[in-house]
C-alpha positions in Angstrom: 107.8 149.0 156.8 105.1 150.8 154.7 105.5 150.1 151.0 103.7 152.7 148.9 102.7 151.1 145.6 105.3 148.4 146.2 108.2 150.8 145.9 110.9 150.3 148.5 112.9 153.2 150.0 116.0 152.1 148.1 114.1 151.9 144.8 112.7 155.4 145.4 116.2 156.8 146.2 117.6 155.2 143.1 114.9 156.8 141.0 115.6 160.2 142.7 119.3 159.8 141.9 118.5 159.0 138.2 116.3 162.1 138.1 118.9 164.3 139.7 121.5 163.0 137.2 119.4 164.2 134.3 118.4 167.5 136.0 121.7 168.2 137.8 123.4 171.5 137.7 122.4 175.0 138.4 120.6 175.8 135.0 118.7 172.8 133.6 115.5 173.2 135.7 115.4 176.9 134.9 115.8 176.2 131.1 113.1 173.6 131.3 110.8 176.0 133.2 111.2 178.7 130.5 110.6 176.3 127.7 107.5 174.8 129.3 105.6 178.1 128.4 106.9 178.8 124.9 109.7 178.0 122.4 112.6 180.4 122.6 115.5 181.4 120.5 119.0 180.9 122.0 119.4 184.6 122.6 116.0 184.8 124.4 117.0 182.0 126.7 120.4 183.6 127.4 118.5 186.8 128.4 115.8 185.0 130.4 118.1 182.6 132.4 119.9 185.3 134.4 123.6 184.6 135.0 124.1 181.7 132.6 127.0 182.1 130.1 126.6 181.3 126.4 128.9 178.4 126.6 127.0 176.9 129.6 123.7 177.4 127.9 124.9 175.7 124.8 126.2 172.7 126.8 123.0 172.4 128.9 120.8 172.6 125.8 122.8 169.8 124.2 122.4 167.7 127.3 118.7 168.3 127.5 118.4 167.4 123.8 120.3 164.2 124.4 117.8 163.3 127.2 114.9 164.1 124.9 113.6 166.9 127.1 114.2 169.7 124.6 114.1 169.9 120.8 116.2 172.1 118.6 114.1 173.4 115.7 115.7 174.8 112.6 113.3 176.8 110.4 114.1 177.1 106.7 114.0 180.9 106.5 116.4 183.5 105.3 118.4 183.8 107.5 117.9 180.4 109.1 116.3 180.7 112.5 116.8 178.2 115.3 114.7 177.9 118.4 114.3 175.5 121.2 111.1 174.0 122.5 110.1 171.5 125.2 109.3 168.0 123.9 106.1 166.2 125.0 108.3 164.1 127.3 110.0 167.2 128.7 106.6 168.9 129.3 106.0 166.1 131.9 108.3 168.2 134.1 106.1 171.3 134.0 104.2 170.3 137.2 107.6 169.7 138.9 108.9 173.2 137.9 105.6 174.8 139.1 105.9 173.0 142.4 109.6 174.0 142.8 108.7 177.6 142.0 105.8 177.7 144.5 108.0 176.2 147.2 110.7 178.8 146.4 108.2 181.6 146.7 106.9 180.3 150.0 110.4 179.7 151.3 111.6 183.2 150.4 108.6 184.6 152.3 109.3 182.4 155.3 112.9 183.4 155.6 112.4 186.9 154.2 115.3 186.7 151.8 
């Protein structure tokens, strides 16, 4: 059995399950991918992430905040403005979202969707 960096298969699978628990669902990776490029207001995210409902976006943003991937920023303006931005910890997922996007483009071309 080949142990890459002393990580066993079961340890790797457990780590993948942990990651999937945090990023699970249809929308989280898309939200993270959007926020990796710039902070966005709630309405901008709602427009950008096609098909997500307002209730689901709100729920997913709260979950991403809880996991310290996204930060809700309230600006003291009149009227108060709120936007969301990726945290430094969350930005560690940028390479992953870029890889997923590249794979999706290649796959779409391969199967001619």
